[in-house]
C-alpha positions in Angstrom: 27.9 -40.6 -47.3 26.2 -37.8 -47.0 28.3 -35.7 -43.8 25.0 -32.9 -43.4 26.9 -28.9 -41.3 26.7 -29.3 -37.3 26.7 -27.2 -34.7 30.7 -27.4 -33.2 29.9 -25.2 -30.8 28.0 -21.5 -28.9 29.4 -18.8 -27.6 28.8 -15.0 -27.7 30.4 -11.6 -28.8 29.1 -9.7 -25.8 32.0 -10.0 -22.3 31.1 -11.6 -19.6 28.7 -9.7 -17.7 25.6 -9.1 -15.7 23.0 -8.0 -17.8 19.5 -5.7 -17.5 16.7 -5.2 -19.1 16.8 -4.1 -22.6 20.3 -5.5 -22.7 21.2 -7.2 -26.4 22.8 -10.5 -26.0 24.8 -11.5 -29.5 24.6 -15.1 -29.9 26.9 -17.2 -32.0 26.2 -20.6 -33.5 29.3 -22.2 -35.2 28.0 -25.5 -38.3 31.1 -27.3 -38.7 30.8 -25.8 -42.8 29.0 -22.9 -44.4 25.2 -22.7 -43.9 22.8 -20.3 -45.9 19.3 -19.2 -44.0 16.2 -18.6 -45.3 13.8 -16.6 -42.3 14.8 -16.9 -39.0 15.3 -18.8 -36.7 15.1 -19.3 -32.5 17.1 -20.2 -29.9 15.2 -21.0 -26.8 17.2 -19.4 -24.1 17.3 -20.8 -20.1 16.7 -16.8 -18.9 13.5 -17.7 -20.4 13.8 -15.2 -23.1 14.6 -16.1 -27.0 17.1 -15.2 -29.5 16.2 -14.4 -33.0 19.0 -15.5 -35.9 20.5 -11.6 -37.1 23.9 -12.3 -39.4 26.1 -14.8 -40.8 24.2 -16.4 -44.1 27.2 -18.8 -46.3 29.6 -18.3 -43.8 30.4 -20.7 -40.8 29.3 -18.8 -37.6 25.2 -17.8 -37.2 25.0 -14.8 -35.2 20.8 -14.5 -33.5 20.6 -11.8 -31.3 19.2 -11.4 -27.6 17.4 -8.5 -25.9 16.5 -9.0 -22.4 13.4 -8.4 -21.2 11.8 -7.6 -17.3 11.0 -10.5 -15.9 14.5 -12.4 -17.6 16.5 -14.2 -15.0 19.4 -16.8 -15.2 22.4 -17.0 -13.7 24.6 -18.2 -16.1 23.3 -17.2 -19.6 22.4 -20.6 -21.9 19.7 -22.4 -24.0 17.6 -24.9 -22.9 17.7 -27.9 -24.0 20.0 -29.4 -26.9 16.9 -28.8 -29.3 16.5 -25.0 -28.3 17.3 -24.1 -32.4 14.5 -23.6 -34.3 13.6 -23.0 -37.4 10.5 -21.1 -37.1 9.7 -21.5 -40.8 12.6 -21.2 -41.9 15.7 -23.3 -42.9 19.0 -23.4 -42.1 21.4 -26.0 -45.2 24.5 -25.6 -46.7 25.2 -25.2 -50.2 24.4 -28.3 -51.9 20.5 -27.7 -49.9 21.3 -30.5 -47.2 19.1 -29.3 -44.3 21.7 -29.3 -42.2 21.4 -30.7 -37.5 20.0 -28.4 -35.6 21.2 -30.8 -32.8 23.2 -28.2 -29.6 26.0 -29.1 -27.9 25.1 -30.4 -24.3 23.7 -27.8 -22.3 26.6 -26.6 -19.5 28.8 -28.0 -21.8 32.5 -27.3 -22.5 30.7 -26.2 -26.6 27.6 -24.5 -25.5 26.7 -21.2 -24.8 27.2 -21.6 -20.8 30.4 -23.2 -20.9 31.9 -21.3 -23.2 30.9 -17.1 -21.4 29.6 -16.5 -17.6 26.7 -14.3 -18.7 24.3 -13.5 -16.0 20.9 -11.8 -16.2 19.1 -9.8 -14.4 15.7 -8.8 -15.1 14.5 -9.0 -12.5 13.5 -4.9 -11.6 13.9 -3.7 -8.4 10.0 -2.6 -7.3 8.9 -0.8 -3.5 6.8 -3.1 -1.3 6.1 -0.9 1.9 6.4 2.5 3.3 6.9 2.4 7.1 6.2 6.2 8.4 6.8 8.3 11.4 5.4 7.0 14.2 2.1 8.7 15.4 2.9 11.7 17.9 2.7 15.9 17.0 6.0 16.9 15.5 7.2 20.5 16.1 9.5 23.1 14.2 13.0 20.8 14.5 11.3 17.3 14.0 11.8 14.8 11.5 9.9 12.4 9.8 11.4 9.7 8.9 10.2 7.4 6.0 11.4 3.6 5.3 11.3 2.5 1.5 10.9 -0.9 1.8 12.2 -2.7 -1.7 11.7 -5.9 -3.3 16.0 -6.4 -4.0 19.8 -4.5 -2.8 19.4 -1.1 -4.8 22.7 1.7 -4.8 21.0 5.0 -5.0 23.5 7.5 -6.4 22.8 11.1 -6.0 25.6 13.2 -8.0 22.8 14.1 -10.4 20.7 15.1 -7.7 18.9 13.6 -4.7 16.0 10.7 -4.3 12.3 12.8 -2.8 8.9 11.3 -1.0 6.8 14.8 -1.5 5.0 15.3 1.5 1.6 17.4 1.6 0.8 19.6 4.3 -1.8 21.8 5.3 -0.2 24.9 6.2 3.4 24.5 3.9 2.7 22.6 1.1 4.4 20.1 -0.7 7.5 19.5 1.2 10.4 16.8 0.1 11.3 13.8 1.7 14.5 13.6 0.6 16.8 10.8 1.1 19.3 10.0 3.6 20.5 6.3 3.8 20.5 2.6 2.9 22.5 2.6 -0.8 22.7 -0.6 -1.3 20.6 -2.5 1.3 16.4 -3.0 0.8 15.5 -0.2 2.7 16.4 3.2 2.5 15.2 6.0 4.5 13.6 9.6 3.8 13.7 12.6 5.8 11.8 15.5 5.7 12.8 17.8 9.6 9.9 19.6 9.8 10.3 24.3 10.0 8.6 27.2 11.1 5.0 26.9 9.8 4.3 24.0 8.6 0.6 22.6 9.9 -1.0 19.4 9.3 -4.1 19.0 12.1 -5.7 15.9 9.8 -2.5 13.6 9.4 0.6 14.7 6.0 -0.4 12.9 3.2 2.3 10.8 1.2 2.8 10.9 -2.9 2.4 8.0 -5.1 6.1 7.7 -5.9 9.5 8.6 -5.4 11.0 11.0 -7.6 14.0 10.9 -8.5 14.6 13.8 -9.0 17.9 13.5 -11.3 19.5 11.2 -9.1 19.2 7.0 -9.8 17.5 4.4 -7.4 19.7 0.6 -9.0 20.0 -2.7 -8.9 23.7 -4.0 -9.2 22.3 -5.5 -13.1 21.7 -1.9 -13.5 17.9 -1.8 -14.2 15.7 1.2 -12.5 13.8 0.8 -9.6 9.5 1.2 -10.4 9.1 4.1 -8.0 6.0 3.8 -7.7 4.9 3.5 -3.5 3.3 0.9 -2.7 1.5 -0.7 1.3 2.5 2.7 2.5 1.7 2.9 6.8 -1.4 5.1 7.5 -0.4 9.0 8.8 -3.3 9.3 9.7 -2.2 9.9 13.2 1.0 12.6 12.1 0.7 15.2 12.9 2.9 19.0 12.4 2.1 22.0 14.3 5.8 24.7 14.8 3.0 27.5 15.4 3.0 28.5 19.2 -0.6 28.9 20.4 -1.3 32.6 21.4 -4.0 33.6 24.1 -6.8 35.3 22.3 -8.8 36.6 25.6 -9.9 36.8 29.2 -12.8 36.5 30.4 -12.9 38.5 33.9 -14.8 37.5 37.1 -17.9 38.7 36.7 -18.2 43.0 38.6 -19.4 41.9 42.5 -17.4 43.0 46.0 -15.7 39.5 46.7 -15.6 38.2 50.7 -12.9 35.7 51.7 -13.2 32.0 50.5 -15.3 33.9 47.2 -13.2 32.8 43.9 -11.8 35.4 41.3 -12.3 33.3 38.6 -10.1 34.0 35.0 -11.0 31.9 31.4 -8.1 31.5 29.4 -8.5 31.0 26.2 -5.9 30.0 23.6 -5.4 29.8 19.3 -4.9 26.2 20.5 -4.9 23.1 22.3 -2.8 23.3 25.1 -1.6 21.1 28.1 -0.8 22.3 31.9 1.9 20.6 33.9 2.3 21.5 37.4 5.0 19.3 38.0 7.8 21.7 38.4 5.1 25.0 39.8 2.0 26.1 38.7 1.4 28.4 36.3 -0.8 32.3 37.3 -1.7 35.2 36.6 -0.4 37.5 38.6 -3.6 40.0 39.9 
């Protein structure tokens, strides 16, 4: 009777844990007796990825290498089915040249990859879904421009190497930084710029295209770096900045004439900027 080499166990030399994009995971397939490999057999995985044969020919344990790619995900890494091991044009034979039986242990069973190990694959990179902007108003020196960045996944922000920021461009004052303030560990991160004297923007501040990491990091729980492109930025057309106090440019006096009781002496004061006059607490006047 011919006893072909068969698969007894599938496991991994990788530690249990969460693996992110670009992480490598070595998967081992153990046969009942030594096998010899030609070509590059592959193993289809439930993360959406594939492990490719790497080493082990002439022994009982073959090693397949898997690299997590963007979009791969699995709560418990395993192969997809008992026939997931494919020769892919290669061969797996015993010493006499008999083809090895390639049927894998039951998915999720004690001898399967999922049964042997607790490996989580998270290749879903966080992206920015939208950016909330300050309300339409005229912002003065000392007031805050707050921006809320909404992401697709919880993100942890680390600022030990530098504080991430959103570049904000003003008409006067150049490009300034709305720096990260709070929200680490959630999907909503808050960035703030505090207006200073000399800042002016009378047509709506401009928001940059992406967050600048600035030496900091924004990562999900698996360690994937968030994509920092700012998407769906709210309208800032009504977000104005004016920290320059209006000044009197000129005063037009009444025309030369003799004025009698009941006639008006009208003085026109021209300012450098539009001003609002509030008289609820008293009426401003010019001493004559």
